[in-house]
C-alpha positions, 0 to 999 in steps of 0.5 A: 250824308245820304242823298242830301239836297239843300236850298237857300232861297231859290239857290240849290247849294247842295245836290245829291250829296252822298258822303261818309266820313269815318272817325279819325279821318282828316278831310279837306273840302275843296272847291271854288267860291260858291261850290257849297263848302260852307253849306256842307259844314253848316249842315253838320251843325244843324244850322242848315236843314236839308230839303231832302236826304238824311244827315247823321253826326256822331251817330245821331240823325239830326232830323227831329232831334230835340233842342236839348239833345241838339245842344248836347251834340253841338257841345261835341262839335268844335267849329271855326267859322269862316266869319269867326263868330266872335263877339268883338266887344268882349275880352279874348278870355270870354270869346275863348271860353265860349268853347265850353258854354255847351257843357256849362250850366246857365248860371256858370256861363253867366258868372263867367262874364263877370268873373272869367272861369278856368283862366289857366286853361284859356291862357294855355290855349292862347299860348298854343296859338301864340297869343299868350299876352292877349288874354284880357284884350278886347277881341275887336282890337286884334288883327284879322289874323289874331282873331282867327287864332282866337277862334282856333283857341276856342276849339282847342279849349273845347276838346271836341270829338268833331272839328269843323273848320271853314277856311281856318287859315284865310287870314294867316301867312304860310307859316301860321297856316301850317301851325294852325292846321297842325293844332286843329289836327292835333285837337281832333286826334286827342279824342280820336276824333275827326277833322273836316276843313274847307280849304282854299289852298289845295297844297294845304289840303295835301299837306295836312289831310288824309282825304280830299273831297271836291265840290262843284256847283253843290255836287261831289265830283272828287273824293280820293285819299291824299296818297292817290292825289297830286298837286296836278290832279287838284289843279286839273280839278280847279281848272276843268270846265264843268 
């Protein structure tokens, strides 16, 4: 991102953001509610367009990218959305399989709704998140934490080059939070890829990431490698008036 500004209506969500993330990094994006964390991640999928500045993802400038090329790029980006982006009326197998839709032709995606494709791979991904027995349950009958793990399983199945996770553990207990972060880190590392995660808990950032980027009112005010940070540093970041 170079000198990026994003406006949502009259609100300036990001302002003057310069950020370069290299392949293989595990970056935690931290900040208070409304700081711009979710907007920053949505910018990287092309769901939000910058008012000014440039955004490059996996070597491609998103500005003016044709729809077909953008679809191909998104197939290489796995996203765990804050609101999960699941279809509650579908079976879990279908919601997990959605991670592969970007690589399937339309006919196969349609067929999979009638007869799920690649069931062994879906079952394996669900087993990794502790939901091996939920393959054919309706997604909306799962708890919030279970649905969050379905969203993680979808990314595990996708095997992307870039993993974006927006509060991926907000509905999970501490043990499942750590397990989920390890899974997301591992799926990124399998392809030598990158993980960007917006995190509410700074302690989770210190345990699972290699770098911390702090946002305040849409601006980057902290950017440091984890070994250079302490819990006290992050506490000061959250508590300092700006």
